[in-house]
C-alpha positions as CSV (number, residue, x, y, z in Angstrom):
1,X,55.6,22.1,-9.1
2,X,54.6,23.4,-12.7
3,X,55.1,19.4,-14.1
4,X,52.8,18.3,-11.1
5,X,50.1,20.9,-12.2
6,X,50.1,20.0,-15.8
7,X,49.5,16.3,-15.1
8,X,46.6,17.4,-13.1
9,X,45.3,19.3,-16.3
10,X,46.4,16.5,-18.5
11,X,43.1,15.2,-20.4
12,X,43.8,11.8,-19.2
13,X,43.8,12.4,-15.6
14,X,40.4,13.7,-16.1
15,X,38.9,10.4,-17.8
16,X,41.0,8.3,-15.4
17,X,39.0,10.3,-12.4
18,X,35.6,9.7,-14.0
19,X,36.5,5.7,-14.4
20,X,37.6,5.6,-10.7
21,X,34.2,7.3,-9.7
22,X,32.2,5.2,-11.8
23,X,33.6,2.2,-10.6
24,X,32.9,3.2,-7.2
25,X,29.5,4.3,-7.3
26,X,28.9,1.3,-9.0
27,X,30.3,-1.1,-6.7
28,X,28.2,0.6,-3.6
29,X,25.0,0.4,-5.6
30,X,25.6,-3.3,-6.0
31,X,26.4,-3.8,-2.6
32,X,23.7,-1.4,-0.9
33,X,20.8,-1.6,-3.4
34,X,17.4,-3.0,-2.3
35,X,17.3,-5.5,-4.9
36,X,20.3,-6.9,-3.2
37,X,18.6,-6.9,0.2
38,X,15.6,-8.4,-1.1
39,X,17.7,-11.4,-2.5
40,X,19.8,-11.9,0.1
41,X,18.2,-15.3,1.4
42,X,17.6,-16.8,-2.2
43,X,18.8,-20.3,-2.5
44,X,22.5,-20.6,-4.2
45,X,22.4,-22.5,-7.4
46,X,25.2,-24.4,-9.2
47,X,26.1,-25.3,-13.0
48,X,24.5,-28.9,-12.2
49,X,21.4,-26.9,-11.0
50,X,21.3,-25.1,-14.5
51,X,21.8,-28.0,-16.5
52,X,19.0,-29.9,-14.7
53,X,16.8,-27.4,-15.0
54,X,17.5,-27.1,-18.9
55,X,16.5,-30.7,-19.0
56,X,13.2,-29.7,-17.3
57,X,12.5,-26.9,-19.4
58,X,13.0,-28.9,-22.7
59,X,10.8,-31.5,-21.7
60,X,8.0,-29.3,-20.4
61,X,8.2,-25.8,-21.3
62,X,10.0,-25.6,-24.6
63,X,6.9,-26.3,-26.6
64,X,5.4,-22.9,-26.0
65,X,8.6,-21.0,-24.8
66,X,10.9,-22.0,-27.3
67,X,14.2,-24.5,-26.9
68,X,16.2,-21.3,-25.8
69,X,13.3,-19.5,-23.9
70,X,13.4,-17.2,-27.1
71,X,9.4,-17.3,-27.0
72,X,6.9,-18.5,-29.8
73,X,3.7,-17.6,-31.2
74,X,1.9,-19.4,-28.2
75,X,4.5,-18.5,-25.5
76,X,6.3,-15.3,-24.2
77,X,10.4,-15.1,-24.2
78,X,11.7,-15.7,-20.8
79,X,15.0,-13.8,-21.4
80,X,15.1,-11.5,-18.1
81,X,12.1,-12.8,-16.3
82,X,14.2,-14.0,-13.5
83,X,13.9,-16.9,-11.0
84,X,10.9,-15.2,-9.3
85,X,8.7,-15.4,-12.4
86,X,9.5,-19.2,-12.5
87,X,8.9,-19.4,-9.0
88,X,5.7,-18.0,-9.1
89,X,4.1,-19.3,-12.0
90,X,5.1,-22.9,-11.2
91,X,5.0,-22.7,-7.5
92,X,1.2,-21.6,-8.1
93,X,0.5,-24.3,-10.6
94,X,-0.2,-21.7,-13.3
95,X,2.2,-23.6,-15.6
96,X,2.2,-25.5,-17.1
97,X,-0.6,-24.1,-18.5
98,X,-3.3,-26.6,-17.9
99,X,-5.5,-25.3,-21.3
100,X,-5.5,-22.2,-23.2
101,X,-7.6,-19.3,-22.1
102,X,-7.2,-15.5,-21.7
103,X,-5.6,-15.8,-18.1
104,X,-3.7,-18.7,-16.4
105,X,-5.7,-20.6,-13.4
106,X,-4.1,-20.9,-10.1
107,X,-4.2,-24.8,-8.9
108,X,-2.2,-27.1,-7.2
109,X,1.4,-27.4,-8.2
110,X,1.3,-31.3,-9.0
111,X,4.1,-31.5,-11.9
112,X,6.9,-30.2,-9.8
113,X,8.6,-30.3,-6.5
114,X,10.3,-27.0,-5.0
115,X,14.0,-28.4,-5.8
116,X,12.8,-28.8,-9.7
117,X,11.3,-25.4,-9.5
118,X,14.4,-24.1,-8.1
119,X,16.5,-25.7,-11.0
120,X,14.1,-24.4,-13.7
121,X,14.3,-21.2,-12.1
122,X,18.2,-21.5,-12.2
123,X,18.2,-22.3,-16.0
124,X,15.6,-19.3,-16.9
125,X,18.2,-17.0,-14.8
126,X,21.0,-18.1,-17.0
127,X,19.1,-16.7,-20.3
128,X,19.2,-13.1,-18.7
129,X,18.9,-11.4,-15.3
130,X,15.7,-10.8,-13.6
131,X,14.2,-10.7,-10.3
132,X,15.4,-13.1,-7.9
133,X,13.4,-15.4,-5.3
134,X,12.9,-12.9,-2.5
135,X,14.8,-13.3,1.2
136,X,12.2,-15.0,3.7
137,X,13.0,-12.0,5.9
138,X,10.8,-9.8,3.5
139,X,8.6,-12.3,2.2
140,X,7.0,-13.7,5.5
141,X,5.6,-10.5,6.5
142,X,6.8,-11.1,9.9
143,X,7.4,-8.1,11.7
144,X,5.9,-5.7,9.1
145,X,3.8,-2.6,9.9
146,X,0.2,-3.8,9.4
147,X,-1.6,-0.5,9.3
148,X,1.2,0.8,6.8
149,X,0.6,-2.1,4.6
150,X,-3.3,-1.6,4.4
151,X,-2.4,1.9,3.4
152,X,-0.1,0.7,0.7
153,X,-2.6,-2.0,-0.6
154,X,-5.5,0.4,-0.7
155,X,-3.8,3.0,-2.9
156,X,-1.8,0.6,-5.2
157,X,-4.1,-2.8,-5.1
158,X,-7.5,-2.3,-4.0
159,X,-9.2,-0.9,-7.4
160,X,-8.3,-4.4,-9.0
161,X,-8.4,-6.8,-5.9
162,X,-10.8,-5.1,-3.5
163,X,-9.8,-3.7,-0.3
164,X,-10.1,-6.9,1.4
165,X,-8.2,-9.2,-1.4
166,X,-11.4,-10.8,-2.5
167,X,-10.1,-10.2,-6.0
168,X,-12.3,-8.8,-8.9
169,X,-13.4,-8.7,-12.6
170,X,-11.2,-6.8,-15.3
171,X,-11.6,-6.6,-19.0
172,X,-11.6,-9.1,-21.7
173,X,-12.5,-12.0,-19.6
174,X,-9.6,-11.3,-17.2
175,X,-9.6,-11.0,-13.4
176,X,-7.8,-10.2,-10.4
177,X,-7.7,-13.2,-8.1
178,X,-8.2,-13.4,-4.6
179,X,-5.4,-13.0,-2.1
180,X,-6.6,-15.2,0.7
181,X,-4.4,-17.5,2.0
182,X,-1.2,-16.7,-0.5
183,X,2.3,-17.6,0.5
184,X,4.0,-14.6,1.2
185,X,6.6,-15.4,-1.1
186,X,4.3,-15.8,-3.9
187,X,2.8,-12.2,-3.4
188,X,6.1,-10.8,-3.0
189,X,6.9,-12.2,-6.6
190,X,4.0,-11.1,-8.2
191,X,4.8,-7.7,-7.0
192,X,8.2,-7.8,-8.7
193,X,7.1,-9.8,-11.7
194,X,3.8,-8.4,-12.7
195,X,2.0,-11.4,-13.9
196,X,-1.2,-11.1,-16.4
197,X,-2.4,-7.5,-16.2
198,X,-0.7,-6.9,-12.8
199,X,2.0,-4.0,-12.9
200,X,5.4,-4.3,-11.6
201,X,6.1,-3.0,-8.6
202,X,9.9,-2.9,-8.4
203,X,12.4,-1.8,-5.8
204,X,12.1,1.8,-6.9
205,X,8.2,1.9,-6.2
206,X,8.2,-0.4,-3.1
207,X,11.3,-1.1,-1.2
208,X,11.1,-4.6,0.4
209,X,10.0,-3.2,3.6
210,X,7.0,-1.8,2.0
211,X,6.4,-5.2,0.1
212,X,6.7,-6.7,3.7
213,X,4.2,-4.2,5.2
214,X,1.7,-5.4,2.5
215,X,2.2,-9.1,2.8
216,X,1.9,-8.4,6.9
217,X,-1.5,-6.8,5.9
218,X,-3.0,-9.8,3.7
219,X,-2.1,-12.1,6.2
220,X,-3.7,-10.3,8.8
221,X,-6.6,-10.3,6.6
222,X,-6.4,-14.1,6.6
223,X,-6.8,-14.2,10.2
224,X,-9.5,-11.7,10.6
225,X,-13.1,-12.8,11.2
226,X,-16.2,-11.2,10.5
227,X,-18.0,-10.3,13.7
228,X,-21.3,-9.3,11.7
229,X,-22.0,-12.6,10.1
230,X,-21.1,-13.9,6.7
231,X,-18.8,-11.8,4.9
232,X,-20.5,-12.3,1.4
233,X,-17.4,-12.3,-0.1
234,X,-16.4,-8.5,1.3
235,X,-17.5,-7.2,-2.0
236,X,-19.2,-4.6,-0.4
237,X,-22.4,-3.1,-1.3
238,X,-22.7,-4.6,-4.6
239,X,-22.7,-8.2,-3.1
240,X,-25.1,-7.1,-0.2
241,X,-27.5,-5.8,-3.1
242,X,-27.0,-9.0,-4.9
243,X,-28.1,-11.0,-1.9
244,X,-31.0,-8.7,-1.1
245,X,-32.6,-8.5,-4.7
246,X,-32.1,-12.2,-5.5
247,X,-32.4,-13.8,-2.2
248,X,-33.7,-11.9,0.5
249,X,-36.4,-9.6,-1.0
250,X,-38.0,-13.0,-2.8
251,X,-38.1,-14.7,0.4
252,X,-39.9,-11.7,2.2
253,X,-42.3,-11.1,-0.5
254,X,-43.1,-14.9,-0.5
255,X,-43.6,-14.8,3.2
256,X,-45.9,-12.2,3.0
257,X,-48.0,-13.9,0.1
258,X,-48.0,-17.0,2.2
259,X,-49.2,-15.2,5.4
260,X,-52.1,-13.2,3.6
261,X,-53.4,-16.7,2.1
262,X,-53.4,-18.0,5.6
263,X,-55.3,-15.0,7.0
264,X,-57.8,-15.1,4.2
């Protein structure tokens, strides 16, 4: 009995217990973490995909980002940006960059098809782990709580993108782009990667369900009609004032002058 108690008090027993505890907690976190849930539907990649992606990368991206994705003076390092960043930047036509500027413009992705984008994403992921392509369960917005998504959007996003997702100006020539008719996958990827001046909303800030609610809200706005006539871009009183000062008031003054001359 005394020998058993001595073994329990042995320093090695404490270390072994600590190691077992860490392995157990780490395993549970890997299985149950929101990141794993959000990426459960991501496409599986192979060594062939990585090799094909590397060839595409060297031919189209290495000039700015370096032969090994380490970055250069004209392009940042891609280690750790993850597949989500590649899918967003290339899938929305922002990359390859059409022309130098303070902000990459969204265009039609004419250079690569989705298979090629996935291959480049696989190669960039091999440079360092990062956010993966989200599961369609969350990225589609289907089943999301529109009202909750609206609340989350107004608290976290409306100051830049406008309450209706119409976009807005930022500093030094940058801007928050409009969010109308954006694929849910790309909205989700933008939230987890933080392109341009946008902050990163990782799984600790907004879990996958919250992101799905935001996507559901934005898709609801896509279908929402304006019963009051032309929406003027949904920019609120600024847009209304611009319209009245530059168009409506001059038209009314011109009509008044014309009527006065007719009466005379």
